[in-house]
C-alpha positions in Angstrom: 127.6 118.5 114.4 128.0 119.5 118.0 128.5 123.0 119.2 132.0 124.0 120.3 130.8 124.3 123.9 129.7 120.6 123.8 133.1 119.6 122.3 135.0 121.6 125.0 133.0 119.9 127.7 133.5 116.4 126.2 137.2 117.0 125.7 137.7 118.3 129.2 135.8 115.4 130.7 138.0 113.0 128.8 141.2 114.7 129.7 140.3 115.1 133.4 138.5 111.9 134.6 136.1 112.5 137.4 136.0 116.2 136.8 133.0 118.5 137.1 133.0 120.7 134.0 130.9 123.8 133.1 131.3 125.7 129.8 129.7 129.0 128.9 129.8 130.6 125.5 130.6 134.3 126.1 131.0 135.2 122.4 128.0 137.5 122.4 129.8 139.8 124.9 132.8 140.2 122.6 131.1 141.1 119.3 133.3 143.5 117.5 136.4 142.6 119.6 139.6 141.1 118.3 139.1 137.5 117.4 135.3 137.6 117.5 133.4 136.2 114.5 129.9 137.0 113.5 128.8 133.4 114.0 130.2 133.3 117.5 131.8 130.3 119.2 135.1 132.2 119.9 135.0 133.2 123.6 134.3 130.9 126.5 134.4 130.7 130.3 135.2 127.3 131.7 135.0 125.9 135.2 136.7 122.6 136.0 136.9 121.0 139.4 139.1 118.0 138.9 140.8 115.5 141.3 143.8 115.6 139.0 144.4 119.2 139.8 145.3 118.4 143.4 148.9 119.5 144.1 149.2 121.3 140.7 150.1 125.0 140.5 147.6 127.4 138.8 150.0 127.6 135.8 150.3 123.8 135.5 146.5 123.5 135.6 146.1 126.2 132.9 148.8 124.6 130.7 147.0 121.2 131.0 143.7 122.7 130.0 145.2 124.6 127.1 147.0 121.5 125.9 143.8 119.5 126.0 142.0 122.2 124.0 144.8 122.9 121.5 142.7 121.7 118.5 139.9 124.1 119.4 142.3 127.0 119.5 143.6 126.0 116.1 140.0 125.8 114.9 139.0 129.4 115.7 138.5 129.6 119.4 140.0 132.9 120.5 139.7 133.3 124.2 139.2 131.1 127.3 138.5 132.4 130.9 139.4 129.6 133.3 138.4 128.7 136.8 140.4 125.6 137.7 140.1 123.9 141.1 140.7 120.6 142.9 137.9 119.2 144.9 137.5 121.0 148.3 139.2 124.2 147.1 137.1 127.3 147.7 
């Protein structure tokens, strides 16, 4: 079985063709916080640079990522920090 980080990366690559995707599990930093579980895999930071984000607002990009990852949120993922850019954006 793959880790949640691997599933997140695969899902985002499928949802945003041509994207560069980086996923970091930050669960260890949130031990004892709301939504944290002893086994981890609850809190992540994600960076996606996708051609499909060109012309989209920050809110639209965030909604698209959350929609793509809805199943993971339903399966115990609690928090997601996002950095979403189109190619060429600083």
